[in-house]
C-alpha positions in Angstrom: 0.0 0.0 0.0 2.8 2.4 0.9 4.7 1.6 -2.3 1.7 2.5 -4.5 1.3 5.8 -2.5 5.0 6.5 -3.1 4.8 5.8 -6.8 1.8 8.1 -7.1 3.7 11.0 -5.6 6.9 10.3 -7.5 4.9 10.5 -10.7 4.5 14.3 -10.0 8.3 14.7 -9.5 11.2 13.6 -7.4 10.9 16.6 -5.1 8.4 19.2 -4.0 10.0 21.7 -6.2 9.8 19.4 -9.3 6.1 18.6 -8.4 5.2 22.3 -8.2 7.0 23.0 -11.6 5.1 20.2 -13.2 1.8 21.4 -11.8 2.5 24.9 -13.0 3.2 23.6 -16.5 -0.1 21.7 -16.5 -2.0 24.8 -15.4 -0.2 27.0 -18.0 -1.1 24.5 -20.7 -4.7 24.3 -19.6 -5.2 28.1 -19.5 -2.8 29.2 -22.2 -5.3 30.3 -24.8 -7.4 32.2 -22.2 -4.9 35.0 -21.9 -5.7 38.3 -23.7 -2.1 38.2 -24.9 -2.6 34.9 -26.7 -1.8 34.9 -30.4 -1.3 32.3 -33.1 2.1 33.0 -34.7 3.7 31.5 -37.8 7.2 29.9 -37.5 8.6 27.9 -40.4 5.1 27.8 -42.0 3.5 26.3 -38.8 1.0 27.9 -36.5 2.3 28.1 -32.9 0.5 29.1 -29.8 2.2 32.1 -28.1 1.7 35.0 -25.7 2.7 38.4 -27.1 3.8 40.6 -24.2 5.2 44.1 -23.8 8.7 44.4 -22.6 9.1 48.2 -23.0 6.9 51.0 -24.3 7.6 53.2 -27.2 9.5 56.4 -26.4 10.9 59.2 -28.5 14.0 59.2 -26.4 14.7 55.6 -27.4 16.1 55.6 -30.9 15.3 52.0 -31.7 12.2 50.0 -32.2 10.9 48.5 -29.0 11.4 44.8 -28.3 8.6 42.5 -27.2 8.3 39.2 -25.4 7.0 35.9 -26.9 6.2 33.1 -24.6 5.4 29.7 -25.9 3.8 26.7 -24.3 6.0 24.8 -21.8 8.7 22.8 -23.5 8.6 24.8 -26.8 11.7 26.8 -27.6 13.2 28.5 -30.6 16.7 29.7 -31.2 17.8 33.3 -31.8 17.8 34.1 -35.5 14.5 32.5 -36.1 11.8 34.4 -38.1 8.3 34.6 -36.6 5.2 36.1 -38.2 3.0 37.9 -35.6 -0.5 39.3 -36.4 -0.9 42.9 -35.7 -4.1 44.6 -34.3 -5.7 44.3 -37.8 -4.9 40.6 -38.1 -2.2 41.2 -40.7 0.9 39.1 -40.2 4.2 41.0 -39.8 7.7 39.5 -39.7 9.7 39.6 -36.5 13.1 38.2 -35.5 13.9 36.3 -32.3 17.1 38.0 -31.1 17.5 36.5 -27.6 16.1 33.8 -25.2 16.4 34.3 -21.5 17.4 31.6 -18.9 14.3 31.6 -16.7 13.9 28.2 -15.0 10.2 28.1 -16.1 8.2 29.9 -18.8 11.3 31.4 -20.6 10.7 34.5 -22.8 11.9 35.1 -26.3 12.9 38.6 -27.2 11.6 39.7 -30.6 12.2 42.8 -32.8 10.2 43.8 -35.8 12.0 43.5 -39.2 12.1 46.8 -41.0 14.8 46.6 -43.7 15.9 44.3 -46.4 19.7 44.6 -46.7 21.1 43.9 -50.2 24.7 43.4 -51.2 26.7 42.0 -54.1 29.7 39.7 -53.9 31.5 37.8 -56.7 28.8 38.8 -59.2 25.9 37.5 -57.1 23.3 39.6 -55.4 22.3 38.7 -51.8 19.5 40.0 -49.7 18.3 39.4 -46.1 15.5 40.9 -44.0 16.7 42.3 -40.7 16.3 44.9 -38.0 17.8 48.4 -38.4 19.2 49.7 -35.1 20.6 53.1 -34.2 24.2 53.4 -33.1 25.4 56.0 -30.7 27.6 58.5 -32.4 29.1 61.4 -30.5 30.0 63.6 -33.5 28.3 66.1 -35.8 28.3 63.6 -38.8 31.2 65.2 -40.6 34.9 65.1 -40.1 37.2 67.8 -41.5 40.9 67.8 -41.5 43.3 70.2 -43.3 42.3 69.1 -46.8 39.2 67.0 -46.8 35.7 66.8 -45.3 34.2 63.3 -45.0 30.9 62.0 -43.5 31.2 60.4 -40.1 28.1 58.6 -38.9 27.3 55.1 -37.7 24.3 52.8 -37.8 23.7 49.1 -37.1 21.6 46.2 -38.5 20.8 42.8 -37.0 20.4 39.8 -39.3 19.9 36.1 -38.8 23.1 34.1 -39.2 22.8 32.2 -42.5 25.1 31.0 -45.2 24.2 34.3 -47.1 24.9 36.6 -44.2 28.2 34.9 -43.5 29.4 36.4 -46.8 29.3 39.9 -45.2 32.8 41.1 -44.2 34.7 44.2 -43.3 35.0 46.8 -45.9 31.9 45.8 -47.9 29.6 48.6 -48.9 25.8 48.7 -48.7 23.0 51.3 -49.2 20.5 52.0 -46.4 18.4 55.0 -47.2 14.8 56.1 -47.9 16.0 58.7 -50.5 16.6 57.4 -54.0 17.8 60.9 -55.1 20.6 61.2 -52.5 21.0 57.7 -51.0 23.3 57.1 -48.0 26.1 54.6 -48.5 27.6 52.6 -45.6 30.7 50.5 -45.1 30.9 47.5 -42.8 33.3 48.4 -39.9 32.4 45.7 -37.4 30.9 42.2 -37.4 29.6 40.3 -34.4 28.0 36.8 -34.8 28.3 35.3 -31.3 26.2 37.7 -29.1 24.1 35.6 -29.2 24.7 32.7 -31.6 22.2 32.8 -34.4 22.2 36.6 -34.8 24.7 38.6 -36.8 25.1 42.3 -35.7 26.7 44.5 -38.4 28.1 48.0 -37.5 28.2 50.4 -40.4 30.1 53.6 -41.0 28.9 56.2 -43.5 30.8 56.6 -46.7 30.4 58.5 -50.0 27.7 57.4 -52.5 29.1 56.9 -56.0 26.6 57.0 -58.8 29.0 55.3 -61.1 29.3 52.3 -58.8 26.0 52.2 -56.8 22.5 51.4 -57.9 20.1 53.8 -56.1 17.0 52.3 -57.7 17.8 48.8 -56.4 19.6 50.0 -53.2 22.6 47.9 -54.0 26.1 49.3 -53.5 28.9 48.4 -56.0 26.3 47.1 -58.4 27.9 48.6 -61.5 31.4 47.7 -60.4 30.5 44.0 -60.2 29.9 41.5 -63.0 26.3 40.8 -62.2 25.1 37.6 -63.8 21.8 38.7 -65.3 19.3 36.2 -66.5 19.0 36.3 -70.3 15.8 37.6 -71.6 13.9 35.0 -73.5 11.7 36.4 -76.2 8.6 34.3 -76.9 7.7 34.4 -80.6 4.1 35.3 -81.3 1.8 32.5 -82.2 1.0 32.3 -85.9 -2.6 32.8 -86.9 -3.8 31.7 -90.4 -6.9 32.6 -92.3 -8.4 29.3 -91.4 -8.6 27.4 -88.2 -9.6 23.8 -87.4 -11.4 22.6 -84.3 -11.0 19.1 -83.1 -13.3 17.5 -80.5 -14.3 14.3 -78.8 -17.9 13.2 -78.4 -21.0 13.0 -80.5 -22.4 16.5 -80.4 -20.8 18.7 -83.0 -21.6 22.1 -81.4 -19.7 25.1 -80.0 -21.1 27.6 -77.6 -20.8 31.2 -79.0 -22.3 34.2 -77.3 -24.6 32.1 -75.1 -26.0 29.9 -77.9 -24.8 26.7 -79.5 -23.5 26.8 -83.1 
């Protein structure tokens, strides 16, 4: 009798702490979709239950977009660098990026940032692109540097991208365009790469450089576009179909009729 009683309690956990954790997980699972913060998000094409929570509120003094929390059901985790589509207040799905996962012993949170810029670059004649998060970078200068002979722009910005085989091609000295002005776009040069804080997210620091209309494509927002041997797909011209004075209709069946303007001919 005592052995059965012991087995029943051990099924809830080897200690009181473990039993309480298991009970909390069961309660969380049972009430998960009753929370006002409950949302169905899309990850890798699959709908996942989550809770969308505020981490900080929007402020004009904070130069970056605000990060939010995503909490999944107990035992469900996703690595930093994973895209997640979250519905907004109108039900339209927007793409976000998981940039961090905390180490809470229970109900861990995933920090997410809304993606707002598609970075494009060219390397060895191939165009790459990746959706990421544009972040501001503290810069304690006026934006220009003047010495005895020259004046050059001096500004900094930052962009966070998921670490993929494509983003691994980004390296020091590469130039990109990040601007909302196609008439006078702003060119940048990579001055710093971080891909281990945390693993899964690549953080690129950029220093402003001069835009060159003979090298950079402002319409496509790709730097060094004209200086690279871009492999363009050849245009295939489809010849027009020949039409003769006479046409022949073939059919299967017994009724030799054709519907024209609502009646059969």
